[in-house]
C-alpha positions as CSV (number, residue, x, y, z in Angstrom):
1,M,0.0,0.0,0.0
2,N,1.5,3.3,-1.1
3,S,1.5,6.2,1.2
4,Q,2.0,9.7,-0.2
5,Q,4.6,11.9,1.6
6,P,3.3,15.3,2.6
7,Q,4.3,18.0,0.2
8,S,6.9,20.5,1.4
9,P,5.7,24.1,1.3
10,T,7.1,26.4,-1.4
11,S,8.8,29.6,-0.5
12,A,7.2,32.1,-2.9
13,R,6.1,34.3,0.0
14,F,9.8,34.9,0.9
15,I,10.6,35.9,-2.7
16,V,7.7,38.4,-2.6
17,L,9.2,39.8,0.6
18,L,12.7,39.9,-0.9
19,L,11.3,41.9,-3.9
20,L,9.5,44.3,-1.6
21,C,12.7,44.7,0.5
22,L,14.7,45.5,-2.6
23,A,12.1,48.2,-3.6
24,A,12.4,49.7,-0.2
25,A,16.2,49.8,-0.3
26,I,16.2,51.3,-3.8
27,A,13.7,53.9,-2.8
28,Y,15.7,55.0,0.2
29,V,18.9,55.2,-1.7
30,S,17.4,57.7,-4.1
31,R,15.4,59.7,-1.6
32,N,18.2,60.1,1.0
33,A,21.0,60.8,-1.5
34,I,20.6,64.5,-1.0
35,A,21.4,64.3,2.8
36,V,25.1,63.4,2.5
37,A,25.5,65.6,-0.6
38,E,23.7,68.6,1.0
39,S,26.8,70.7,1.8
40,T,28.2,70.1,-1.7
41,V,25.0,70.9,-3.5
42,R,24.4,73.9,-1.3
43,A,27.9,75.3,-2.1
44,D,27.6,74.5,-5.8
45,L,24.2,76.1,-6.2
46,S,24.9,79.0,-3.7
47,L,22.0,78.0,-1.5
48,S,21.3,79.1,2.1
49,K,20.7,76.4,4.8
50,E,17.0,77.4,4.8
51,Q,16.9,76.6,1.1
52,S,18.6,73.3,1.7
53,G,16.0,72.5,4.4
54,W,13.3,73.2,1.8
55,L,15.0,71.0,-0.7
56,M,15.2,68.1,1.7
57,S,11.6,68.6,2.9
58,A,10.1,69.1,-0.5
59,F,9.8,65.3,-0.8
60,F,7.7,64.9,2.3
61,L,4.6,67.1,1.8
62,P,3.6,65.4,-1.5
63,Y,4.7,62.1,-0.1
64,A,2.4,62.6,2.9
65,L,-0.5,63.9,0.9
66,C,-0.3,61.2,-1.7
67,Q,-0.3,58.2,0.7
68,I,-4.1,57.7,0.5
69,P,-4.2,58.3,-3.3
70,G,-1.3,55.9,-3.7
71,A,-3.0,53.2,-1.6
72,A,-6.2,53.8,-3.7
73,F,-4.2,53.4,-6.9
74,G,-2.8,50.1,-5.6
75,Q,-6.3,48.9,-4.6
76,R,-7.7,49.9,-8.0
77,F,-5.0,48.3,-10.3
78,G,-3.3,45.8,-7.9
79,A,0.2,45.7,-6.6
80,R,1.6,44.1,-9.8
81,V,0.8,47.2,-11.8
82,A,1.0,49.9,-9.1
83,L,4.5,49.1,-7.6
84,P,6.3,49.0,-11.0
85,V,4.7,52.3,-12.0
86,F,5.8,53.9,-8.8
87,A,9.3,52.7,-9.3
88,M,9.6,53.9,-12.9
89,V,8.4,57.4,-12.0
90,W,10.7,57.9,-9.0
91,S,13.6,56.6,-11.0
92,L,13.1,59.0,-13.8
93,S,12.6,61.8,-11.2
94,T,16.0,60.9,-9.7
95,A,17.7,61.1,-13.1
96,A,16.1,64.4,-13.8
97,S,17.4,65.8,-10.5
98,A,20.8,66.0,-12.3
99,I,19.5,68.7,-14.6
100,G,19.3,72.4,-13.8
101,G,19.5,74.1,-10.5
102,F,17.4,74.6,-7.3
103,A,14.0,74.9,-9.0
104,M,14.4,71.7,-11.0
105,M,15.6,69.7,-8.0
106,L,12.7,71.0,-6.0
107,V,10.2,69.9,-8.6
108,M,11.9,66.5,-8.9
109,R,11.8,66.0,-5.2
110,V,8.1,66.7,-5.3
111,A,7.6,64.2,-8.1
112,K,9.7,61.6,-6.2
113,G,7.5,62.2,-3.1
114,I,4.3,61.6,-5.2
115,S,5.6,58.4,-6.8
116,Q,7.0,56.8,-3.7
117,A,3.9,57.6,-1.6
118,G,2.1,54.4,-2.4
119,L,5.0,52.1,-2.0
120,F,4.6,51.1,1.7
121,P,0.8,51.1,2.0
122,V,0.6,48.8,-1.1
123,S,3.5,46.7,0.3
124,A,1.6,46.4,3.6
125,A,-1.4,45.1,1.8
126,V,0.8,42.6,-0.1
127,I,2.2,41.4,3.3
128,S,-1.4,41.0,4.7
129,R,-2.2,38.5,1.8
130,W,1.2,36.7,1.6
131,F,2.0,36.3,5.3
132,P,0.0,34.8,8.3
133,S,-0.5,36.9,11.5
134,T,2.4,35.3,13.3
135,G,4.8,36.3,10.5
136,R,3.7,39.8,9.7
137,A,6.0,41.6,12.2
138,F,9.0,39.7,10.7
139,A,7.9,40.7,7.2
140,G,7.4,44.3,8.3
141,G,10.7,44.3,10.1
142,A,12.5,43.1,7.0
143,L,10.8,45.8,5.0
144,G,11.7,48.4,7.5
145,G,15.2,47.1,7.8
146,F,15.8,47.3,4.1
147,M,14.7,50.9,4.1
148,S,17.7,51.5,6.2
149,V,19.9,49.2,4.2
150,G,19.2,51.5,1.3
151,G,19.8,54.5,3.5
152,A,23.1,53.0,4.8
153,I,24.3,52.1,1.3
154,G,23.3,55.5,0.0
155,A,25.1,57.3,2.9
156,A,28.3,55.4,2.4
157,L,28.2,55.4,-1.4
158,T,27.0,59.0,-1.9
159,G,30.0,60.6,-0.2
160,W,32.3,58.7,-2.4
161,L,30.4,59.3,-5.6
162,V,30.1,63.0,-4.9
163,V,33.9,63.2,-4.7
164,Q,34.6,60.9,-7.6
165,V,32.0,61.8,-10.2
166,G,30.0,64.7,-8.9
167,W,26.5,64.9,-7.4
168,R,24.8,65.3,-10.8
169,T,26.2,62.0,-12.2
170,M,25.4,60.4,-8.8
171,F,21.7,61.0,-9.3
172,V,21.8,59.5,-12.8
173,I,23.5,56.4,-11.4
174,Y,20.9,56.1,-8.7
175,S,18.0,56.1,-11.2
176,V,19.0,52.7,-12.9
177,P,18.2,50.1,-10.2
178,G,14.5,51.2,-9.9
179,L,13.9,50.7,-13.6
180,I,15.4,47.2,-13.5
181,W,13.4,46.3,-10.4
182,A,10.1,47.4,-12.0
183,A,10.6,45.0,-14.9
184,M,11.5,42.1,-12.5
185,F,8.6,42.6,-10.2
186,W,6.0,42.9,-13.0
187,I,7.2,39.6,-14.6
188,W,7.3,37.5,-11.5
189,F,4.7,38.8,-9.0
190,R,1.0,38.0,-8.8
191,N,-1.5,39.9,-6.7
192,S,-2.8,36.8,-4.8
193,P,-0.9,33.7,-3.8
194,R,-3.6,31.6,-5.4
195,E,-2.8,33.2,-8.8
196,H,0.9,32.4,-8.6
197,G,2.1,29.2,-10.2
198,G,5.0,28.9,-7.7
199,V,2.7,28.5,-4.7
200,N,1.6,25.0,-3.8
201,E,-1.3,24.0,-1.5
202,T,1.0,23.4,1.5
203,E,2.2,27.0,1.4
204,L,-1.4,28.2,0.9
205,S,-2.4,26.3,4.0
206,L,0.4,28.1,6.0
207,L,-1.1,31.4,4.9
208,N,-4.5,30.4,6.2
209,S,-7.1,33.0,5.5
210,A,-4.6,35.6,4.4
211,A,-4.4,34.2,0.8
212,D,-8.2,34.6,0.5
213,L,-8.2,38.4,1.2
214,P,-9.3,40.5,-1.8
215,A,-6.3,41.3,-4.0
216,G,-7.7,44.6,-5.3
217,R,-10.7,46.1,-7.0
218,T,-13.1,44.0,-4.8
219,H,-12.8,45.9,-1.4
220,T,-15.8,47.5,0.2
221,P,-15.6,51.3,0.6
222,V,-13.3,52.5,3.3
223,P,-15.3,53.9,6.3
224,W,-13.4,57.1,6.5
225,L,-15.6,58.7,9.2
226,R,-14.9,55.8,11.5
227,L,-11.3,55.9,10.7
228,A,-11.0,59.6,11.4
229,T,-12.8,59.3,14.7
230,S,-10.9,56.4,16.1
231,P,-8.7,57.1,19.1
232,A,-6.6,54.1,18.3
233,M,-5.9,55.6,14.8
234,W,-5.0,58.9,16.5
235,C,-2.4,57.2,18.7
236,I,-1.0,55.2,15.8
237,C,-0.7,58.4,13.7
238,G,0.8,60.3,16.7
239,Q,3.6,57.8,17.3
240,Q,4.4,57.6,13.6
241,F,4.6,61.4,13.4
242,C,7.2,61.4,16.2
243,C,9.2,58.4,15.0
244,A,9.3,59.6,11.4
245,A,10.4,63.1,12.4
246,A,13.1,61.6,14.6
247,Y,14.3,59.3,11.8
248,M,14.7,62.3,9.5
249,F,17.6,63.5,11.6
250,F,19.6,60.7,10.0
251,A,18.2,61.3,6.5
252,S,18.7,65.1,6.5
253,W,21.0,67.0,8.9
254,F,23.0,64.2,10.6
255,A,25.9,64.3,8.2
256,T,26.0,68.1,8.5
257,Y,25.9,67.8,12.3
258,L,28.9,65.5,12.2
259,Q,30.7,67.9,9.9
260,E,29.9,71.1,11.9
261,A,29.6,69.9,15.5
262,R,32.1,67.0,15.4
263,G,34.6,68.4,12.8
264,V,34.6,65.3,10.5
265,T,35.1,65.4,6.7
266,I,32.3,64.8,4.2
267,I,33.6,61.3,3.3
268,H,34.0,60.5,7.0
269,S,30.6,61.9,7.8
270,G,29.1,59.6,5.1
271,L,30.7,56.6,6.7
272,L,29.7,57.5,10.2
273,N,26.2,58.2,9.0
274,T,25.9,54.5,8.1
275,L,26.3,53.4,11.7
276,P,22.9,54.5,13.0
277,L,21.3,53.3,9.7
278,I,22.9,49.9,10.3
279,G,21.5,50.0,13.8
280,V,18.1,50.6,12.3
281,V,18.5,47.5,10.1
282,G,19.4,45.3,13.0
283,G,16.7,46.7,15.2
284,S,14.0,46.3,12.5
285,L,14.9,42.6,12.0
286,A,15.3,42.0,15.8
287,G,12.0,43.8,16.5
288,G,10.0,41.9,14.0
289,H,11.4,38.6,15.3
290,A,10.8,39.6,18.9
291,S,7.3,40.8,18.4
292,D,6.2,37.7,16.4
293,L,7.8,35.4,19.1
294,V,5.9,37.2,21.9
295,M,2.7,37.0,19.8
296,Q,3.2,33.2,19.2
297,R,3.8,32.5,22.9
298,T,1.2,34.9,24.5
299,G,-1.3,35.6,21.8
300,S,-1.4,39.1,23.2
301,R,-1.2,42.1,20.9
302,R,-0.6,44.4,23.9
303,M,2.5,42.5,24.9
304,A,3.8,41.7,21.4
305,R,3.2,45.1,19.8
306,Q,2.9,47.7,22.6
307,G,5.2,46.2,25.3
308,V,8.1,45.5,22.9
309,T,7.8,49.0,21.4
310,M,7.5,51.1,24.6
311,I,10.6,49.5,26.2
312,S,12.6,50.0,23.1
313,L,11.6,53.7,22.6
314,G,12.4,54.5,26.2
315,L,15.9,53.0,25.8
316,C,16.4,55.0,22.6
317,A,15.6,58.3,24.4
318,V,18.1,57.6,27.2
319,L,20.9,56.7,24.8
320,T,20.2,59.8,22.7
321,F,20.5,62.1,25.7
322,A,23.6,60.4,26.8
323,A,25.3,61.1,23.5
324,M,25.4,64.8,24.3
325,F,27.9,64.2,27.1
326,V,30.4,62.3,24.9
327,S,33.1,64.5,23.3
328,H,34.5,61.9,20.9
329,A,32.7,61.8,17.6
330,L,32.8,58.0,17.2
331,G,31.6,57.5,20.8
332,A,28.7,59.8,20.3
333,V,27.7,58.2,17.0
334,L,27.9,54.7,18.6
335,L,25.5,55.8,21.4
336,I,23.1,57.4,18.9
337,S,23.4,54.2,16.7
338,A,22.4,52.0,19.7
339,G,19.5,54.3,20.2
340,A,18.5,54.0,16.6
341,F,18.7,50.2,17.0
342,F,16.1,50.3,19.8
343,A,13.9,52.9,18.1
344,S,13.7,50.8,15.0
345,V,12.3,47.9,17.0
346,A,9.0,49.9,16.9
347,G,8.9,49.8,13.1
348,P,7.8,46.2,12.5
349,C,5.5,46.4,15.5
350,C,3.8,49.4,13.9
351,I,3.4,47.8,10.4
352,A,2.1,44.7,12.1
353,T,-0.4,46.8,14.1
354,T,-1.8,48.4,11.0
355,I,-2.3,44.9,9.5
356,D,-3.7,43.5,12.7
357,M,-6.1,46.4,13.2
358,G,-6.8,47.3,9.6
359,G,-9.3,44.6,8.8
360,E,-9.8,44.5,5.0
361,H,-8.6,48.1,4.8
362,V,-5.0,47.6,5.6
363,A,-3.7,49.9,2.8
364,A,-6.0,52.7,3.9
365,V,-5.0,52.4,7.6
366,N,-1.3,52.2,6.7
367,S,-1.5,55.1,4.3
368,V,-3.1,57.4,6.9
369,M,-0.5,56.5,9.4
370,N,2.3,57.1,6.9
371,M,0.7,60.4,5.8
372,C,0.9,61.7,9.4
373,G,4.4,60.3,9.8
374,N,5.6,62.2,6.8
375,F,4.2,65.4,8.0
376,G,6.6,65.0,10.9
377,A,9.4,64.0,8.5
378,M,8.7,67.1,6.5
379,L,8.8,69.5,9.5
380,F,11.9,68.3,11.2
381,P,14.4,69.4,8.5
382,L,12.8,72.8,8.6
383,V,12.9,73.1,12.4
384,V,16.6,72.3,12.7
385,P,17.9,75.6,11.1
386,H,15.6,77.6,13.4
387,L,16.8,75.7,16.5
388,L,20.4,76.3,15.5
389,K,19.7,80.0,14.9
390,Q,18.0,80.4,18.3
391,T,20.4,78.4,20.4
392,G,23.6,78.2,18.4
393,S,24.1,74.6,19.5
394,W,23.4,71.2,18.0
395,D,22.6,69.9,21.5
396,A,19.2,71.5,21.2
397,V,18.6,69.4,18.1
398,L,19.6,66.2,20.0
399,V,17.3,67.1,22.9
400,S,14.4,67.5,20.4
401,F,15.4,64.3,18.7
402,G,15.2,62.3,22.0
403,C,12.0,64.0,23.2
404,L,10.2,62.8,20.0
405,Y,10.8,59.2,21.1
406,I,9.3,59.9,24.6
407,V,6.1,61.3,23.0
408,A,5.9,58.3,20.7
409,M,6.2,56.0,23.7
410,L,3.3,57.7,25.4
411,C,1.2,57.3,22.2
412,W,1.9,53.6,22.2
413,W,0.8,53.4,25.9
414,L,-2.6,54.8,25.0
415,I,-3.4,52.4,22.1
416,K,-6.0,49.8,22.7
417,P,-4.8,47.0,20.4
418,D,-7.8,44.7,20.5
419,G,-10.1,44.5,17.5
420,T,-9.8,47.0,14.6
421,V,-9.3,50.8,14.6
422,F,-12.8,51.0,13.1
423,D,-14.3,49.1,16.1
424,Q,-13.1,51.9,18.4
425,A,-14.5,54.8,16.4
426,L,-16.3,57.5,18.4
427,I,-18.7,58.1,15.5
428,R,-20.3,55.2,13.8
429,S,-21.9,55.8,10.4
430,S,-24.6,53.5,9.3
431,L,-23.5,54.1,5.7
432,S,-20.0,52.9,6.4
433,S,-19.0,49.3,5.9
434,E,-18.5,47.3,9.2
435,T,-15.0,46.1,9.6
436,K,-14.5,43.3,12.0
């Protein structure tokens, strides 16, 4: 009598995650390139620091405002079409940044913000379909980690490229990977695991109900009134505002801080700038694993998402404040990098929370959160020159940086993680779809 051996699960979901991670890395290389090159671009174009601040911030207002339209585009056309379109547009915008002066760069930063806005909401929706609940924090952590892989690669490579080939050629070089990725993703990816020939029944059974979620164009309307009146959504947005604003220190003024306050060269500042970004990568991966492990063992969202995050954000604030009392540049950067490690533990918990509490409207919940986060990211580069003008010291910037994490920790403490954000709405509209 023949007995059939159980079929081993395929690993298509991890290829999907790898492709999403590559997109995140490529996006962050191109968006953060201006940070290390800031002083060179400013000198070459005869800009003021205030103009440089606007140049770095120009990305974030359209990026914030287009989160919801980007998510809607992904819902309408599916991730297989939407994500390659986003990548092609931001890549062409990166190349065009090499042309002209301040006005052209400003316009291209806006175009890049618009085109990258839908990347992470649509990616979160993909994760919700391609990963079970006990694997979403890991997937979100990997996605968040590769954002900083791109940032770290960009920080290290940009300083060298600016010296070797100039900042204009650097932008052209950075436009190529996104175009290649767009073609690869469109050829291989499918919107639902059930549509992909590389997924067998055993892998589908691992995904449980996630594989059966709508893949696009079949969602019920988003109950926006309930979303806007949900205290849980307010807290999720508040913590993201603070965390994104704080992260922008690394993506905007950190290299300049090292050059002016610590007296390092542009190449050295680019290399040192990679250390906190490497910390972010490690923290994102560790945070995703830790959160999923706590979820598996306790089944508690409060412990797995809130508990892990609040402890890590508190440690980050302490380490950031301690860096002010260290005179050696490397020692201060190492403390800040350790803080960045703990801060980034919150990232995968946050992505997993939007999936856990988003119901069938994950992309919408994630896009609103990201929109609020990028308002913070837009404001921080603009605030720094004013802090410097008022205080004459970079210590004021570091204090503000650390305080943002304390406020984020308080927001996490107030979140009620059970159910969905829609269940907790203060106003319930009978015309809105119920999301359970």
